[in-house]
C-alpha positions as CSV (number, residue, x, y, z in Angstrom):
1,M,-1.8,22.4,30.2
2,A,1.6,23.0,28.1
3,E,1.7,20.3,25.3
4,T,5.1,18.0,26.0
5,N,6.4,15.5,24.0
6,K,7.4,12.5,26.0
7,T,10.7,10.9,24.2
8,V,13.3,7.9,24.7
9,V,16.5,9.7,24.8
10,F,19.5,7.5,23.4
11,Q,22.9,8.2,22.2
12,A,24.4,7.6,18.5
13,G,27.9,8.5,17.9
14,N,28.8,11.4,20.3
15,E,25.2,12.9,20.0
16,E,22.0,12.7,21.8
17,Y,18.8,11.6,20.0
18,A,15.2,10.6,20.9
19,F,12.2,8.8,19.6
20,P,9.0,9.8,20.6
21,I,7.6,7.1,23.0
22,L,4.5,6.3,21.1
23,Y,6.8,4.2,19.0
24,V,8.8,2.5,21.5
25,I,7.9,-1.1,22.5
26,S,10.7,-1.7,24.8
27,I,14.1,-1.3,25.5
28,E,16.4,-4.7,25.5
29,K,20.1,-5.6,26.1
30,L,21.3,-7.1,23.0
31,E,21.2,-11.1,22.6
32,G,21.4,-13.7,20.2
33,M,21.0,-12.0,16.8
34,T,21.3,-13.7,13.5
35,A,22.8,-12.4,10.4
36,I,21.1,-12.5,7.1
37,P,22.8,-12.5,4.1
38,H,22.4,-9.8,1.1
39,M,20.9,-7.5,3.4
40,P,21.5,-3.7,3.2
41,D,24.7,-2.9,5.4
42,Y,22.8,-1.2,8.1
43,V,20.7,-4.3,9.2
44,T,22.8,-6.3,11.6
45,G,20.7,-9.2,11.4
46,I,17.0,-10.6,13.3
47,T,16.5,-11.1,16.6
48,K,13.6,-12.4,18.7
49,V,11.7,-10.1,21.0
50,R,8.9,-11.3,23.3
51,G,8.4,-14.2,20.6
52,D,8.4,-11.8,17.3
53,L,11.1,-12.0,14.9
54,I,12.0,-8.4,14.1
55,P,15.2,-7.2,11.8
56,V,17.8,-4.9,13.8
57,I,19.4,-1.8,11.9
58,D,22.4,-0.2,13.3
59,L,21.6,3.4,13.9
60,E,25.2,4.4,13.9
61,K,25.7,2.7,10.6
62,V,22.4,4.8,9.2
63,L,23.5,8.1,10.7
64,Y,27.2,8.1,10.6
65,G,28.3,5.2,8.0
66,R,30.2,3.5,10.5
67,D,29.5,0.1,12.8
68,I,28.2,0.6,16.3
69,Q,30.9,-0.7,18.9
70,A,28.8,-2.8,20.9
71,D,29.4,-3.2,24.7
72,E,27.5,-3.6,28.0
73,K,25.4,-0.3,27.5
74,T,24.4,-1.0,24.0
75,R,20.6,-1.7,23.7
76,L,18.1,-2.2,21.0
77,I,15.2,0.0,21.1
78,V,12.3,-1.5,19.7
79,L,10.0,0.3,17.3
80,Q,6.5,0.0,15.9
81,T,5.7,1.9,12.9
82,A,2.8,1.5,11.0
83,D,4.3,-1.1,8.3
84,I,6.8,-2.9,10.8
85,S,8.5,-3.5,14.0
86,I,12.3,-2.7,14.1
87,G,14.9,-2.9,16.6
88,T,17.4,0.0,16.6
89,L,20.9,-0.5,17.9
90,V,22.0,2.4,19.8
91,R,25.0,3.4,21.9
92,D,23.3,3.5,25.3
93,A,19.3,4.2,25.8
94,K,19.7,7.0,28.7
95,E,16.2,8.1,29.7
96,I,12.5,9.0,29.4
97,L,12.4,12.6,28.8
98,E,9.3,14.6,28.4
99,I,10.4,17.7,26.1
100,P,8.2,20.8,26.4
101,A,6.9,22.3,23.1
102,G,8.9,25.6,23.6
103,N,12.3,23.9,23.6
104,L,11.6,22.2,20.7
105,K,12.8,23.9,17.1
106,Q,12.5,22.9,13.7
107,P,15.8,22.1,12.3
108,G,17.1,24.3,9.3
109,L,18.2,21.1,7.7
110,I,14.7,19.7,7.3
111,A,15.2,19.8,3.5
112,Y,18.1,17.9,3.3
113,Q,17.1,14.7,2.1
114,K,19.6,12.5,4.1
115,T,18.5,13.8,7.3
116,I,14.6,14.0,6.6
117,F,14.0,12.1,9.6
118,I,15.5,14.4,12.1
119,T,11.9,16.6,12.9
120,G,12.9,18.9,15.8
121,I,16.0,19.6,18.0
122,A,15.4,20.2,21.9
123,N,17.3,22.7,23.1
124,F,18.3,22.7,27.1
125,D,20.8,24.7,28.6
126,K,23.7,22.3,28.3
127,R,21.8,19.6,25.9
128,M,21.0,19.5,22.3
129,I,18.6,16.5,21.5
130,M,17.6,15.6,17.9
131,V,14.4,14.4,17.6
132,I,13.8,11.3,15.0
133,D,10.6,10.3,13.5
134,P,10.8,6.5,13.1
135,E,8.3,6.3,10.2
136,T,10.1,8.5,8.1
137,L,13.5,7.0,9.3
138,I,12.2,3.8,8.0
139,Q,11.0,5.2,4.9
140,S,14.2,6.8,4.3
141,L,16.3,3.7,4.4
142,E,17.8,2.0,1.0
143,G,16.3,-1.4,0.5
144,I,13.5,-1.3,3.6
145,K,10.9,-2.6,1.1
146,E,12.9,-6.1,0.6
147,I,13.5,-6.3,4.6
148,K,9.6,-5.8,5.1
149,E,9.1,-8.7,2.4
150,Y,11.5,-10.6,4.0
151,M,10.1,-10.1,7.5
152,Q,6.5,-11.0,6.1
153,K,7.8,-14.1,4.3
154,E,9.5,-15.1,7.6
155,K,6.3,-14.7,9.4
156,H,4.3,-16.7,7.0
157,E,6.8,-19.5,7.4
158,L,6.5,-19.4,11.1
159,H,3.2,-19.7,11.3
160,N,2.9,-22.3,8.5
């Protein structure tokens, strides 16, 4: 059996990206968000998803340096990594797509520090989808340590 990679395809900016489905907990509509002062500019706040408080990052801010223009298509893709559950705001979560291993190419920019989290590019006839590794993405974010500490403090206070 050929190896395939199941991914959740979404839009950020005008491009298509994908997260491996293994990391995706859920895809939510954007609801009630609480802003947190003094956080890095890519953090839009925290929100409650299924009873858990999770930080939310604006993927357009991370990728393109501009705020997402939220509308009814905007989605929150909730990811679980080894260290943290995190919500990523995207322009549109489009589909679940299996990417055949043969369609996945290693990007030539892999050594480029600022896009180190793009681990592959899925090449189809009329589409190119960049695959993002959530673990690497989160590790590459400036100030993520403080966010993890803040979330642990919040959880701790919630349970005491």
